[in-house]
C-alpha positions as CSV (number, residue, x, y, z in Angstrom):
1,X,-10.8,-17.7,-7.1
2,X,-9.7,-14.4,-6.7
3,X,-6.6,-13.4,-5.5
4,X,-5.8,-9.8,-3.7
5,X,-2.5,-8.8,-3.1
6,X,-1.3,-6.7,0.4
7,X,2.1,-4.7,0.4
8,X,2.5,-3.6,3.6
9,X,4.8,-1.0,3.8
10,X,5.4,-0.3,7.1
11,X,8.3,-1.4,9.5
12,X,6.0,-2.4,12.7
13,X,4.4,-5.9,12.6
14,X,1.8,-5.2,14.9
15,X,1.1,-1.4,15.0
16,X,-1.0,0.8,12.9
17,X,-0.6,-0.1,9.4
18,X,-0.5,-3.7,9.7
19,X,-3.7,-3.6,11.8
20,X,-5.6,-1.3,9.3
21,X,-4.4,-3.8,6.6
22,X,-5.5,-7.1,8.8
23,X,-8.5,-5.4,9.0
24,X,-8.6,-5.2,5.1
25,X,-7.9,-8.5,4.9
26,X,-10.5,-9.5,6.9
27,X,-13.2,-7.6,5.5
28,X,-12.2,-9.5,2.1
29,X,-12.3,-12.9,3.2
30,X,-15.4,-12.0,4.4
31,X,-17.4,-12.1,1.2
32,X,-16.5,-15.9,0.9
33,X,-13.8,-18.8,0.4
34,X,-13.4,-18.1,-3.5
35,X,-11.3,-14.6,-2.2
36,X,-8.0,-15.5,-1.6
37,X,-5.6,-12.3,0.3
38,X,-1.9,-12.6,1.0
39,X,0.3,-10.3,2.9
40,X,3.6,-9.3,1.6
41,X,5.4,-7.2,4.5
42,X,8.4,-5.3,2.6
43,X,10.5,-5.2,5.3
44,X,11.0,-8.6,5.7
45,X,11.7,-8.6,2.0
46,X,15.8,-8.3,1.0
47,X,15.3,-5.9,-1.9
48,X,16.3,-2.5,-3.8
49,X,14.4,-0.3,-5.9
50,X,15.1,0.3,-9.4
51,X,18.6,-1.2,-10.8
52,X,18.4,0.8,-14.0
53,X,19.6,-2.6,-15.9
54,X,17.2,-1.7,-18.8
55,X,16.3,-5.5,-18.9
56,X,12.7,-4.2,-19.3
57,X,13.3,-2.1,-22.1
58,X,15.5,-4.2,-24.5
59,X,14.5,-4.5,-27.8
60,X,12.2,-7.5,-28.7
61,X,12.3,-8.2,-24.8
62,X,10.5,-5.6,-23.4
63,X,8.2,-6.7,-20.2
64,X,6.3,-5.2,-18.2
65,X,7.2,-6.7,-15.0
66,X,10.9,-6.4,-13.4
67,X,13.1,-8.6,-14.6
68,X,15.9,-7.8,-12.2
69,X,15.9,-10.9,-10.1
70,X,16.0,-11.0,-6.4
71,X,13.6,-11.5,-3.2
72,X,11.0,-9.2,-4.8
73,X,11.0,-10.9,-8.0
74,X,8.3,-13.6,-7.1
75,X,5.9,-11.0,-5.5
76,X,5.9,-8.9,-8.7
77,X,5.2,-11.7,-10.5
78,X,2.4,-12.2,-8.2
79,X,0.8,-9.0,-9.0
80,X,1.1,-9.3,-12.4
81,X,-1.1,-11.9,-12.2
82,X,-3.6,-10.8,-9.0
83,X,-7.1,-9.6,-9.3
84,X,-6.8,-6.6,-6.5
85,X,-3.7,-4.8,-4.8
86,X,-3.3,-2.8,-1.5
87,X,-0.6,-0.8,-0.8
88,X,-0.2,0.3,2.7
89,X,2.5,2.5,4.6
90,X,3.0,4.9,7.4
91,X,3.3,8.8,6.4
92,X,6.8,9.4,6.9
93,X,7.3,13.3,6.5
94,X,4.9,13.9,4.5
95,X,5.8,10.7,2.2
96,X,5.5,6.8,2.4
97,X,8.3,4.7,3.6
98,X,11.3,4.2,1.8
99,X,10.7,0.7,0.9
100,X,7.8,1.6,-0.6
101,X,8.8,3.9,-2.7
102,X,11.7,1.5,-4.0
103,X,8.9,-1.2,-4.5
104,X,7.0,0.9,-6.5
105,X,10.1,1.7,-8.6
106,X,10.5,-1.8,-9.3
107,X,6.3,-2.4,-10.2
108,X,5.8,0.7,-12.3
109,X,9.1,1.0,-14.1
110,X,8.7,-2.0,-16.4
111,X,4.9,-0.2,-17.3
112,X,6.1,2.5,-19.1
113,X,6.9,2.5,-22.7
114,X,9.7,4.4,-23.7
115,X,9.1,4.4,-27.5
116,X,5.5,6.0,-27.3
117,X,5.2,7.1,-23.1
118,X,2.0,4.6,-22.5
119,X,1.9,3.3,-19.4
120,X,0.4,-0.6,-19.8
121,X,0.3,-2.8,-16.7
122,X,-0.1,-6.9,-17.0
123,X,-3.9,-6.0,-16.1
124,X,-6.1,-3.3,-14.8
125,X,-7.3,-4.3,-11.2
126,X,-8.9,-2.3,-8.1
127,X,-6.5,-0.5,-5.7
128,X,-6.5,0.9,-2.3
129,X,-4.3,3.2,-1.3
130,X,-3.6,2.9,2.2
131,X,-2.2,5.5,5.2
132,X,-1.6,6.0,8.6
133,X,-0.1,8.8,10.3
134,X,0.2,10.9,13.6
135,X,-0.9,13.9,11.8
136,X,-4.1,15.4,12.3
137,X,-6.6,15.6,9.1
138,X,-6.3,19.5,9.7
139,X,-2.0,18.8,10.0
140,X,-2.2,16.5,6.5
141,X,-4.7,18.7,4.6
142,X,-4.8,16.7,1.7
143,X,-1.0,16.3,1.0
144,X,-0.3,13.3,-1.5
145,X,2.0,10.9,0.2
146,X,1.9,9.2,-2.6
147,X,3.6,11.6,-5.0
148,X,3.7,10.9,-9.0
149,X,3.5,7.0,-8.1
150,X,-0.7,7.3,-7.6
151,X,-0.9,9.1,-11.0
152,X,1.2,6.3,-12.4
153,X,-0.8,3.9,-10.7
154,X,-4.8,5.5,-11.8
155,X,-3.4,5.4,-15.4
156,X,-2.2,1.9,-15.3
157,X,-4.3,0.3,-13.0
158,X,-7.7,2.7,-12.4
159,X,-8.7,5.2,-9.8
160,X,-7.4,4.0,-6.5
161,X,-9.5,4.4,-3.2
162,X,-7.9,5.9,-0.2
163,X,-8.6,5.0,3.2
164,X,-6.4,6.7,5.7
165,X,-6.4,6.8,9.5
166,X,-5.2,10.0,11.1
167,X,-3.7,11.1,14.5
168,X,-2.5,7.6,15.8
169,X,-0.6,6.5,18.5
170,X,3.5,6.5,17.7
171,X,4.5,4.4,20.7
172,X,2.5,2.2,23.2
173,X,4.0,3.6,26.1
174,X,4.3,7.8,25.8
175,X,6.1,7.9,29.2
176,X,9.0,6.1,27.5
177,X,9.6,8.7,25.3
178,X,10.3,12.6,24.5
179,X,6.9,13.2,22.7
180,X,5.7,16.3,24.7
181,X,4.6,18.0,21.4
182,X,2.1,15.5,21.0
183,X,0.3,15.1,24.8
184,X,-0.7,11.6,25.3
185,X,-3.9,12.3,26.7
186,X,-5.3,14.3,23.8
187,X,-4.1,11.4,21.2
188,X,-5.8,9.0,23.5
189,X,-9.3,11.0,23.4
190,X,-9.3,11.1,19.4
191,X,-7.9,7.4,19.6
192,X,-10.9,6.8,21.8
193,X,-13.2,8.3,19.4
194,X,-11.6,7.7,15.9
195,X,-9.7,4.2,16.2
196,X,-12.4,1.5,16.0
197,X,-13.9,3.5,13.0
198,X,-10.6,3.6,11.3
199,X,-10.4,-0.3,11.6
200,X,-13.8,-0.8,10.4
201,X,-13.4,1.2,7.0
202,X,-10.5,-0.6,6.6
203,X,-12.4,-3.6,7.1
204,X,-15.3,-2.3,4.6
205,X,-13.1,-1.7,2.3
206,X,-11.9,-5.0,2.0
207,X,-15.3,-6.2,1.4
208,X,-16.2,-3.7,-1.5
209,X,-13.0,-4.7,-3.0
210,X,-14.3,-8.6,-2.9
211,X,-17.5,-7.7,-3.5
212,X,-16.2,-5.9,-6.6
213,X,-14.4,-9.1,-8.0
214,X,-17.2,-11.4,-7.4
215,X,-19.5,-9.4,-9.7
């Protein structure tokens, strides 16, 4: 059995990021019964970012899994034993959500050695970084919303695959909100062409990761 952990860093249970991650999960499980997928919604977990307790750096007891105990602890322990990892977040002000950033602090800081500055995760695994955003491809223009964390993930786990969905709907009813800067008609025209394609790309990414794990 191969296990993929999906981390949903978005606040809404049934909107863009959640929908893309669900399609990824369906693509992965379509490969066969030997693939297990678990999704964790960070907005439903009571935790904080790195507490600077330095417990992961104690001489003779150094660890590459965060040792601070809270509701995130079992998630981090599961990831340490997993075979694939998916991180999904909306793009907020050209960055990932605060919840995703806090999670990543807890995930990656124990990997960093303060002896030789090496980065050692419990195991290497395929990774997908998934973003959804109100911005168009031209407006996004290659901005790295994952910041330095992407470099850490690449060094420790391997080169991640990117799956982005652009120009997504922000709300279901545009008449209710002050959103004149994002005309609903223009958004709808883009969505009618691209949204199903975005979902399919997420599904295909899930299949690719699962197939890779089954080799």
